[in-house]
SEVEXPA-417942 format. One record per residue: x, y, z of N, C-alpha, C in turn; residue in three letters. Coordinates in steps of 0.1 Angstrom, whole numbers, plus 2048, in hexadecimal, padded with zeros to 3 digits. Layout:
N
XYZXYZXYZala/...
***
This chain:
304
36D2F95F236A2FA6013613025FEmet/35D30F5F53513195F93423115F3arg/3443075EA3383025E73332F85F3ile/33E2F25F733E2EA6063362F0611leu/33C2FD61233530661F32730A61Aleu/32330A60B31631360C30B30460Cleu/3112F960A30B2EE60A3082E961Aleu/3112EA6213102E662F3082EF638leu/30C30163430630863F2FF315636phe/2F430F62E2EC3176212E8324628pro/2E23236362DB32F63B2E5336642ala/2EE32E6472F733A653301341649ile/30433B63E30F346636308356634leu/2FF35562F2FB35F62A2FB36B636pro/2F33686412F736D64E304373654leu/30C36B64C31D37065232137B648ala/31C37A63A32138663131F397638leu/31239763B3133A963E31A3AC64Bpro/32139F65432A3A465D3363A5657thr/33D39B64C34639E64634B3AA63Ethr/33D3AE63733F3BE63133E3C963Bval/3393C86483393D06513473D7657leu/34F3C965635B3C865F3683CE655ala/3633CC6493683D264036B3E063Bgln/3603E464135B3F463D35F3FD64Alys/3623F265536A3FE6623763FA662lys/37B40966338940A66339040566Bpro/39C40166B3A54006743AF40D679asp/3AE4176813B44226823BB42468Cleu/3C141A6933CC41869C3D741B699arg/3DC41B6913E842468B3E843268Bser/3DA4366863DA4466843D844A697tyr/3D14416A03CD4436AB3DD4456B2glu/3E543C6B03F04406B53F944B6B6asp/3F94506AB3FF4606A43F84696A9ser/3EB4666A93E34716B03E74746BFleu/3E64696C33E946B6D33F74736D5thr/40246C6CF40F4716CE40D4806CEala/4094846C24084946BC40249B6C8asn/3F64996D13EC49B6D83F74A06E4gly/4004966E74054936F34134A26F2ala/4164A26E54204AE6E341C4B96E1gln/40C4BA6DE4094C76DF4084D06EAile/4074C36F54054C97044104CB709val/41C4C370742A4C070E4324C6707asn/4324C96F943E4D06F24474DC6F9gly/4524D86F745D4E27014594F16FBarg/4544F66EE4535036ED4485026E2asp/44650F6E24395106D643A50A6C6ala/44750C6C24485016B444A4F76B5ser/44C4F06C14494DF6BE43B4DD6C1glu/4324E56C94274E46CD41D4E86C0arg/4204F56B941B4F26AC41D4E86A0phe/4294E66A042B4D96994234CC69Bglu/4244CC6A841C4BE6AB40F4C16A7ala/4084CF6A83F84D16A63F84CE698asp/4014D368C3FB4D06824004C467Fser/4084BB6824094AF67E3FD4A9684gln/3F84AB68D3E94A46953E14A868Bphe/3DD4B36873D34B76833D54B0670thr/3DD4B066C3E24A56603DB499661arg/3E049366C3DF4836713CD481673thr/3CA48B6793B948B67B3B348D66Fleu/3B74926643AE49565A3B2485650val/3BC4826543BE47664D3B546B64Earg/3B346A65E3AF45E66539F461661ala/39746C66138C46F66338546D654leu/39146D64838D46A63C38B45C638lys/38F45264238A44364137F43F643glu/376438638366437638365432647pro/35A43764A35343465835C435662tyr/36643F66336E44366D366449678ser/35644D67435045668134E44968Ephe/34D43D68834C434695357430699glu/3624346973714306A137243B6ABtyr/3704366B63734406C237D4476C8pro/38B4436C239744A6C53984496D5phe/3954406DE39543C6EB39E4406F2asp/3AB43C6EE3BC4406F33BF4516F1ser/3B64586E93BB4656E43BA46E6F0leu/3C34756F73C34797013C74896FDgln/3C74937083C84A17053BF4A86FBasn/3B94A06F23AC4A86EB3A24A16ECval/3974AD6EF38B4AB6F03844A26E4ser/37C4966E73754906DD36748B6DFhis/35E4936DD34E4906E334648D6D6leu/33E4826D73314826CF3264896D5tyr/31F48B6CE30F4916CE3094886D5ala/2FF48B6DE2F94806E52F047A6DApro/2EE47E6CE2E64766C22F04716B9asp/2FC4726BC30546D6B23054726A7ser/2FD47E6A12FD48369430C48A694ser/31548F69D32149169A32A48F6A8phe/3354926A333E4956B034949E6ACarg/34D4A36B63574B06B63634AD6BCval/3704AE6B637B4B36BB3804BF6BEphe/3854C26CB38B4D06CD3984CD6D8thr/3A04D76D33AE4D76DD3B44E46DBtrp/3BE4E66E43C24F56E53D34F36E4glu/3D74FD6E03EA4FC6DD3EE5096E6val/3F65086F13FD5156F640751B6EFmet/4005296E940D52F6E34185346EEval/4145396F641B53F70341653E711ser/41953E71E41253E728408543729glu/40454E7243FE55A7213F155A717asp/3F354D70B3EC54E7023E95426FDser/3DB53C6F63DB52F6F13D55326E7tyr/3D35266DB3CD5266D03C45186CFarg/3B751D6CB3AF50E6CE3AE50A6BCarg/3AB4FE6BC3A94F66B239C4EE6B0his/3964E86A73894DD6A83874DB698gly/37D4D169C3784CC6903674C2691ala/35F4C568C3544BB68D3524B2681ile/3534A868434F49C67E34149867Agln/33749867232B49667032A48766Bmet/32047F67431E47266E31647265Farg/31D46865631746A64831145A646thr/30645A63F2FF44E63B30A442634pro/31244A62C31E44062432A44162Aasp/32B44263733844263C34444E638gly/34045362D34946462734B46A635ser/35247263035747C63934E48D633leu/34C49064234349C64034E4A564Blys/3574AD64B35E4B265535C4C5654leu/3594C865C35A4D96603674DF66Aphe/3714E366537B4E966C3754F5674ala/37E4F36803794FE68C38350968Bleu/38351468438C51C684388529692ile/39452A69A3935356A53945406A1asp/38A5496A338C5576A138655F6ABarg/38A5596B83855616C538C56B6C7thr/39A56E6C23A15786C43A05866BAasp/39B57F6AD39358A6A538658D6A9ala/37E58C6B336F58C6B636E5946BCthr/36A5A36BC3685AE6C735E5AB6D4asp/35459E6CE34659D6D93455936D7his/34C5866DC34C57A6DA33F5766E1pro/33757D6ED32D57A6F232257D6ECleu/3205846E43155876DB3185886CBasp/32257D6C83215786B931B56C6B5thr/31456A6AF31155D6A731E55969Bval/32354A69D32D54A69332B53E68Dthr/33453A68533152B67D342524682asn/34451C67934E51567C35C51F674asn/35B52666E36552966836853766Dthr/36053E67736454868535F542691tyr/36653B6983625366A03685396ADtrp/36153C6B736553F6C536C5336CEile/3775306CC3805226CE3805216DEgly/3795146E33785106ED37B5016ECasn/37D4FB6F93804EA6FC3714E5700ile/36A4DD6F835C4D86FE35E4CE707tyr/3594CB7103584BF7173484BB71Btyr/33E4C17133314BC71532B4BF70Barg/3224B57073184BB6FB3074B4703ile/3014C07052F64BD7092E84BF6FBval/2DE4B76FC2D44B36F02CA4B86F7leu/2C54C66F02B54CA6F32AF4CB6E4lys/2A24CA6E72984CB6DC28D4D56E0lys/28A4D86D52804E76D62794E76C9tyr/2694E46C42654E56BA26B4DE6B0leu/26F4D26B32754C56A82834C86A4gly/2894D46A729A4D76A72A24D26AFlys/2AB4CD6AD2B84CC6B82C14D96B8asn/2C34D86C72CB4E26CC2D44DD6D7tyr/2DE4DD6CF2EF4DA6D82F44E46DEtyr/2F34E06EC2FC4EB6F43094E56F8thr/3124ED6F831E4E96F93284EF704leu/32B4E870B3304ED7163414EC714leu/34A4F871B3584F971335F50071Cgly/37050171B37450772038150C71Atyr/38651971F39651D7163A0521724asp/3A951F7213B552272D3B553272Cglu/3B153A7233B354871F3C154E722his/3C454E72D3D355572F3D855073Casn/3E45567423EB55574F3E155375Aleu/3DB55D75B3D35617673C2559767ala/3BC55775C3AF55475F3AA549752ser/39F54275839D53B74D38B53A74Bthr/38553973C37C53A73A37452F738arg/36552F73B35E521739353529732lys/34C52372A34252572033851C71Etrp/32A52171A31E51B71431B523708ile/31B51970031451C6F430A5106EAglu/3015176E32F95106DB2FD50A6CEval/2FE4FD6C83014FA6BA2F34F96B6leu/2F24FE6AA2E84F96A02EB4F7693thr/2E44EF68B2EC4EE67D2E14F5675phe/2E44FD6682DB50265F2D64FC655asp/2CE50164C2C64F76432D34F263Aala/2DC4F46392E44ED6302ED4E4637glu/2EE4E36452F24DE64D3014E0655gly/3004EF6503104F665730B4F8666lys/3164F866F3144FC67A31350867Cpro/30B51068630951B68E30D51C69Aval/3135216A23175246AE31052F6B3phe/30D52F6C030553B6C82F75406C3gly/2F154A6C92E454E6C62DE54F6D2gly/2D25586CF2CB55B6DC2C35546E2arg/2CA54B6EC2C753F6F22C5540701tyr/2C954A7052CD54D7152BF55A71Aphe/2BD5567222B25627292B2561734val/2B656F73D2B657274A2A957B74Dphe/2A657875C29757C75D29D58A762asn/29159476629059E76C29359E77Aala/29C5A57822A45A678F2AD59B78Fgly/2B55937872BF58C7872CA593789asp/2D25917942DE59B7942E759878Bpro/2E858E7802EE58E7732E659176Cval/2E559B7622E35A17572E65A674Dgln/2F05997442FA5A07382F45A472Fpro/2E65A672E2E25AC7222E159F717gly/2DA5A07092DA5986FE2E958E6FDpro/2E85816FE2F557D6FC2F15706F2ile/2FF56D6E92FD5626E63045556E6asp/30E5576F231154C6FB318550705arg/31854771031854B71F327549725tyr/32E54D72D33755072C33E55373Dmet/34654974334C54E75335C54F74Eile/36055975537055C75737155A763glu/37A55476738055277738E551777tyr/3935517873A354F7873A753E785lys/3B254277E3B953577C3B9529785lys/3B651F7843B75127883AE512797asp/3A051D79839D51D7A338F5117A1cys/38D50A7963864FF795375504792gly/37150B79136651478E35F50A783ala/35150878334C4FD77C340501776arg/33C4FC7683304FD7623314ED75Bile/3254E87623224DA7603134DA75Egln/30D4CF7552FF4CA7522FC4BF75Ftyr/2F34C47632EB4B776D2DD4B2766asp/2DF4A575F2D349C7582C749B761pro/2CA49776D2BC49677A2B54A4779asp/2BB4B077A2B84BB77D2B44C1773leu/2B94BE7672B84C27592BE4D4759gly/2C84D47632CF4E27612DC4E175Eleu/2DF4EE7582EF4F17582F24F7764ile/2F94F476E2FD4F877930B4FF776ile/30B50D77C31851677C31751B788val/32651878C32C51F79B32C52E79Aasp/3255357A43255427A83335477A9his/3325537A53445567A93445647B0leu/3505677B73505727C035D5757BEile/3605847C036E5877BE3785867CCser/3835807CC38857D7D638E58D7DDglu/38F5977D53945A27D83895AE7D8ser/37C5AA7D73735B87D33755BA7C9asn/3795B77BB37F5BD7AF3775B37A7glu/36D5B37A63605A779C3665AC78Fpro/36C5BB7893705BA77C37D5B5779glu/3835B278338F5AA77E38D59D77Flys/38C59677538358577538F57D779lys/39B58077B3A457677D3A4575790tyr/39C57F79539957E7A338C5767A7thr/38057179C37856B79F37A55D7A4leu/3725597AD3745477AE3675427B8val/3635387B73555357BB3535387CApro/34853B7CD34453D7DA3375337E2asp/3375297DB32D51D7E03235207DFgly/31D5287D830D52B7D13115267C0asp/3025237BA30551C7AE2F95257A5tyr/2F952879D2F252E7932ED52378Aglu/2E45237802E051B7752D952276Bgly/2D75187612CD5197532C350E752phe/2B650D7502AD50774E2AD50773Farg/2A84FB7352A24FD7292954FF729trp/29150672328150C72427B513714val/27250A70E27050D7042795146F9asn/28650C6F928E5106F029751B6F4gly/29A51F6FF2A35247062A9522714lys/2B65257182BC5247232B953072Ftrp/2AE52A7352A953773F2B253574Bval/2B754374D2C154275A2B954376Ahis/2BC53B7702B853877D2C6541787ile/2C154778E2CE5507992D454A7A4asn/2CA53D7A92CF5377B32C75287B6lys/2D25227AF2C95117AE2C750A7BBval/2CE50A7C22CD5037D22C95107DBphe/2C450B7E92BE5167F02C85177FAser/2D250C7FB2E050E8032EC50B7FAgln/2F75148003055137FC3095037FClys/30F4FE7F03174EE7F03234F17F2leu/3284EA7FA3374E97FD33C4E17F0gln/3494E27EE3524DC7E334E4CE7E4asn/34D4C37DA3474B77D73394B57D7gly/3304C07DF3224BA7DF31A4BE7D4gln/31E4C77C93164C87C03134BE7B5ala/30A4BC7AE3074AE7A830E4AF79Dpro/3154A079A31D4A2792316498784val/31649D77730F49676E317488769pro/30C48276431347475E31D475753gln/32646D75433146B74832946B739pro/33247173032B46F72433046271Fleu/32845F71132D453709339454707lys/34245F70234C46070035546A70Cthr/35A46D71635D47471D36747B717pro/36748A71C37349571738148D71Epro/38C48F71439648B71639F49671Carg/39C49F7203A04AA72B39A4AE737val/3A24AA7433984AD7503964B8756gly/3924B676138E4BE76A3884CC767gly/3804CE75A3784D975736C4DA757his/3634CC75F3564CB75B34E4D0769glu/
***
């Protein structure tokens, strides 16, 4: 039969062979995905901390096994819920992040960066949350083993002098009274290892906000008040809700809520330059520009 096929279709059969080879290379990760989806749900819905920790442990082991499959980078894990998984805009890497509730007032974050590799092998950086062990998270440059843990929902790629800068927008539930949102820049060093943070934020003289030199930017606000940090590609801006205290106590972060004004950051010569007032008039809820969805949207809602 093979000889007959070669005689009848000598030009067609060689063209079909590369497709067959590619099909053999593409892993079938659906069974892993089913397990990850079930464990992800249990991480969120477990009755107590022990059940959530066990689900987290199972999830981590299964994720590593799945990503060890050759060419797993191409597998999108589309049905995976409760865990953010984002591709970089240039598809050079993707990042998984999630959090586990220790108690109503305490959370722990986990994550991993998977790099794209030419031969489909696994190059993975585990993200180890050291937030609680970091005295000054806003002015500390970190790496994957000393990570300021948060759940990423957007990656913005910028370039300067031939180098790529990946700006990560993320959040963490923080505690019972307040939520935090973060902006930090991810780069890769000469050895290809991730570096989180750096002096990429510039505040102008006369700005009401003058945090001093910082390596990442963060807002903390009242739980469930819906404060936003989002990127608008048309304006080329990161837009941040301006916050005021409901009780005129701005030092108490759990009293801060959006007031309808917007601050922002614009990328200029390799820096995010602060803009004190993005719009000349206050916008009502729902009027702020909404960014286009990512190729792979975050699987945790309500935080952009």
